[in-house]
C-alpha positions in Angstrom: 6.4 -12.6 23.9 4.9 -9.8 21.7 3.8 -10.5 18.1 2.5 -8.0 15.7 0.3 -8.2 12.5 -2.2 -6.0 10.7 -4.7 -6.0 7.7 -5.5 -9.6 7.9 -9.0 -9.0 6.2 -10.5 -12.3 7.3 -13.6 -13.1 5.2 -12.5 -10.6 2.3 -12.3 -12.3 -1.0 -11.2 -9.3 -2.9 -8.2 -8.4 -0.9 -6.5 -11.5 -2.6 -6.5 -9.6 -5.8 -5.8 -6.3 -4.2 -2.6 -7.4 -2.4 -1.7 -10.2 -4.9 -1.9 -12.7 -2.1 -0.8 -16.1 -3.1 -4.2 -18.0 -2.4 -6.6 -19.7 -4.6 -9.7 -18.3 -2.7 -10.8 -16.9 0.6 -11.2 -20.2 2.2 -7.5 -21.1 1.6 -6.5 -17.7 2.7 -8.2 -18.1 6.1 -6.8 -21.5 6.7 -3.3 -20.4 6.1 -3.5 -17.2 8.1 -5.0 -19.3 11.1 -2.5 -22.1 10.7 0.5 -19.7 10.5 -0.8 -17.6 13.5 -1.3 -20.7 15.7 2.0 -22.0 14.7 3.8 -19.0 16.1 1.7 -17.6 18.9 1.1 -19.4 22.3 -1.7 -18.9 24.7 0.4 -16.4 27.0 1.9 -14.4 24.0 0.5 -10.9 23.4 -0.6 -10.4 19.8 -1.1 -6.9 18.6 -3.5 -6.7 15.6 -2.9 -3.3 14.2 -6.3 -2.9 12.6 -8.6 -4.4 9.9 -8.8 -7.8 11.4 -11.9 -8.8 9.3 -13.9 -7.1 6.5 -17.1 -8.1 4.6 -17.0 -11.5 6.2 -20.2 -13.7 6.1 -19.3 -15.0 9.5 -19.1 -13.0 12.8 -15.6 -11.9 14.1 -15.9 -14.5 17.0 -15.7 -17.4 14.3 -12.2 -16.4 13.6 -11.1 -14.9 17.1 -12.0 -18.3 18.8 -9.7 -20.1 16.6 -6.6 -18.1 17.3 -4.4 -18.4 20.3 -2.8 -15.6 22.3 -3.8 -12.5 24.3 -5.3 -10.3 21.7 -4.9 -6.6 21.5 -6.7 -4.5 18.9 -5.5 -1.3 17.5 -8.6 -0.1 15.7 -8.5 0.2 12.0 -11.0 1.6 9.6 -12.6 -1.7 9.0 -13.0 -2.8 12.5 -16.5 -1.2 13.0 -18.1 -4.7 13.1 -15.9 -5.7 16.1 -16.6 -2.5 18.1 -20.4 -3.2 17.7 -20.0 -6.8 18.9 -19.7 -7.4 22.7 -18.8 -11.0 22.3 -16.1 -10.1 19.9 -14.7 -7.4 22.2 -14.6 -9.9 24.9 -11.7 -11.7 23.2 -9.5 -8.7 23.4 -7.3 -7.7 26.4 -7.3 -4.2 25.2 -8.8 -2.1 22.3 -7.3 1.2 21.5 -6.9 3.7 18.6 -3.2 4.2 19.3 -1.1 2.8 22.1 2.5 2.7 23.5 4.4 -0.1 24.9 8.0 -1.4 25.6 9.3 -4.5 23.7 12.8 -5.8 24.8 13.8 -2.3 25.9 12.4 -0.6 22.7 9.7 2.2 22.9 7.0 1.4 20.4 3.9 3.3 19.3 1.2 1.5 17.5 -1.3 3.1 15.1 -3.3 1.5 12.3 -2.7 4.7 10.2 0.7 5.6 8.9 1.5 8.9 10.6 4.3 11.5 10.1 5.2 12.1 13.9 4.7 10.0 17.0 5.5 10.2 20.6 9.3 10.1 21.4 9.9 9.8 17.6 13.2 12.0 18.0 14.3 10.1 21.0 14.5 6.5 19.5 10.9 5.2 19.5 9.4 3.1 16.8 6.1 3.4 15.0 4.3 0.1 13.9 1.4 0.8 11.4 -0.7 -0.9 8.8 -3.4 0.3 6.4 -1.5 0.7 3.3 -0.9 -3.1 2.5 1.8 -3.4 0.0 0.8 -0.5 -2.0 3.6 1.6 -3.6 1.7 5.0 -3.5 2.7 8.4 -2.2 2.1 7.4 1.3 4.5 4.4 0.9 7.1 6.7 -0.5 6.7 9.0 2.3 6.8 6.3 5.2 9.8 4.3 3.6 11.9 7.3 4.5 11.0 7.0 8.1 13.8 4.9 9.4 11.8 3.7 12.7 8.5 3.1 11.0 7.5 -0.4 10.4 4.6 -1.9 8.3 3.0 -4.9 10.2 0.9 -5.7 7.1 0.6 -9.5 6.9 1.4 -9.5 3.2 4.8 -7.8 4.2 5.5 -10.3 7.0 4.9 -13.7 5.3 1.2 -13.8 6.3 2.2 -14.6 10.0 2.5 -12.7 13.1 6.1 -11.2 13.6 8.1 -10.4 16.6 9.7 -7.0 16.8 13.0 -8.2 15.6 11.3 -10.1 12.6 9.3 -7.1 11.8 12.4 -5.0 11.4 14.0 -7.6 9.2 11.1 -8.3 6.9 10.7 -4.5 6.5 14.3 -4.1 5.5 14.1 -6.9 2.9 10.7 -5.6 1.6 12.4 -2.2 1.0 15.6 -3.5 -0.4 13.7 -5.5 -2.9 11.6 -2.5 -3.7 14.9 -0.4 -4.3 16.3 -3.0 -6.5 13.3 -3.3 -8.6 13.0 0.6 -8.8 16.7 0.9 -10.1 16.3 -2.0 -12.6 12.9 -0.8 -13.8 12.5 1.4 -16.9 9.2 2.8 -17.9 8.3 3.7 -21.4 5.2 5.7 -22.3 3.9 6.3 -25.8 1.3 9.1 -25.8 -0.8 10.2 -28.8 -2.6 13.5 -28.9 -5.5 14.3 -31.4 -3.4 16.9 -33.1 -5.8 17.5 -35.8 -8.4 18.4 -33.3 -6.0 20.6 -31.5 -5.3 22.5 -34.7 -8.9 22.9 -35.4 -9.4 24.4 -32.0 -6.6 26.9 -32.5 -4.0 25.3 -30.3 -0.2 25.3 -30.9 0.6 21.6 -31.0 4.3 22.2 -30.5 3.8 24.3 -27.5 1.5 21.7 -25.9 4.0 19.0 -26.4 6.7 21.3 -24.9 4.5 21.8 -21.8 4.3 18.0 -21.4 8.1 17.5 -21.9 8.8 20.3 -19.3 6.8 18.5 -16.6 8.5 15.2 -17.4 12.1 16.4 -17.0 11.8 16.2 -13.2 11.2 12.6 -13.1 14.0 10.3 -12.0 16.6 9.6 -14.7 14.3 11.0 -17.4 15.9 10.7 -20.9 15.5 13.6 -23.2 11.9 13.1 -24.3 11.1 12.6 -28.1 7.7 13.7 -29.2 5.2 11.4 -27.5 8.0 8.9 -26.3 9.2 9.1 -22.7 11.5 6.8 -20.9 12.0 7.1 -17.1 12.1 5.0 -13.9 8.8 3.8 -12.6 8.9 5.8 -9.4 7.2 9.2 -9.4 5.0 8.5 -12.4 1.8 8.3 -10.5 2.4 11.7 -8.9 3.4 13.1 -12.2 0.2 11.8 -13.8 -1.9 13.5 -11.2 -0.1 16.7 -11.5 -0.5 16.4 -15.2 -4.3 16.3 -15.0 -4.4 19.2 -12.4 -2.1 21.6 -14.2 -2.9 20.7 -17.7 -6.7 20.4 -18.1 -6.5 20.6 -21.7 -4.8 17.2 -21.8 -7.7 15.2 -21.0 -9.7 16.7 -23.9 -7.0 15.9 -26.6 -5.3 12.8 -25.5 -6.0 9.9 -28.0 -4.1 7.0 -26.4 -1.4 6.3 -23.9 0.6 2.9 -24.2 2.8 1.5 -21.6 5.5 -1.3 -21.8 6.1 -1.7 -18.0 3.7 -4.2 -16.5 4.7 -3.2 -13.0 2.4 -0.3 -13.3 -0.6 -2.0 -14.0 -2.2 -1.4 -10.5 -0.5 1.9 -9.7 -1.2 3.8 -12.8 -3.3 2.0 -15.5 -6.4 1.8 -13.4 -6.0 5.5 -12.4 -5.8 6.5 -16.0 -8.8 4.4 -17.2 -10.9 5.7 -14.1 -10.7 9.3 -15.6 -11.5 8.3 -19.1 -8.0 7.8 -20.7 -7.8 4.9 -23.1 -4.7 3.2 -21.8 -3.2 -0.1 -22.6 0.1 -2.2 -22.6 2.2 -2.6 -25.6 
């Protein structure tokens, strides 16, 4: 039987915070991952690791590999260099590829660590199984979720356990349904303050600059007619809009005084990005 998983990140403490994994620390995470793996995979099963098996671990990859059952196959990810340089670790794998194609219960499957826009036999019913993006809700996720036959093998999408092809389809379906529901229910309220006195001193027309921002915001999903400095919309699309704002309105960074948000769902997706470019951004 074939099982699939990706982005386990054995040895990586920070991934717990990145993915919001439900573990107290790295040791607990590793114990649970090994327990769930061995509870499903038997010695004659094929387990396809779609990249990023371990990262920044203080132990060799073999420490983990020898504890795990099954005939292991590695689809190389961006954090698997330590395995590729370790002959002993490589000996635990039946195959190592950057991309491969198999059949599973009559289904044609392409595997690649990275999400890709097109793959072999895509228009003839084949499936893509990928990883890399974890559970991020970024532009890549928005693109891939529209690919009906593309499945995220990330362990955090699949209950931290290797999944069969059928389970992978079901887990992805549930994950996307939950996302759609959250997106429909989620409203996003921004309060932006500009340093209008400074703008006037610098000879800018404040009303015209507000109109420029309002015009950009109208394209966001279900955008209510904005008041001056107060914007209400759905959460989706905010990150892309924010990046376009910085690119198209370079004056904005000079005059923005503060940016407050009352939707906690955007903490990781938007807030940190704003702070990284120097905007004083906070929650209401």
